[in-house]
C-alpha positions, 0 to 999 in steps of 0.5 A: 500500500502506498503512502498516499493510500495509508494516509487516506486510510488514516484520515478515514479512521480519524474522521470516523472517530471525530464523527462518533465523538461529535454525535455523542457530544451533540446528544450530551449537549441536548441532554444538558439543555444546551440546544443551541450548542447541540444544533451547532454540533449536529451541523458539524457532524453532518459536515464531517459526514460529507468529508467522510464520503469524499475521503472514502471515495478517493481512498477506494479509487486509490486502492483500485489503482493499486490493484487491490480488491476494495471489497475484499482488501486482497491483492490480485 
């Protein structure tokens, strides 16, 4: 796997962790009665979701170029 592909995989993992953290933070803010802050975090969560989709698409394309089977993660 190339350095670029490894970096994209790391970015995917970080964005996933960020997405999960924002979702939890939003729920906690709403539960604490901080609706305005909860809505702001919900918007951030949606933006991170869009970023995750874009990075996933680029990462899968990079894997395909390298000859990996993106569904199985196996070399051809």
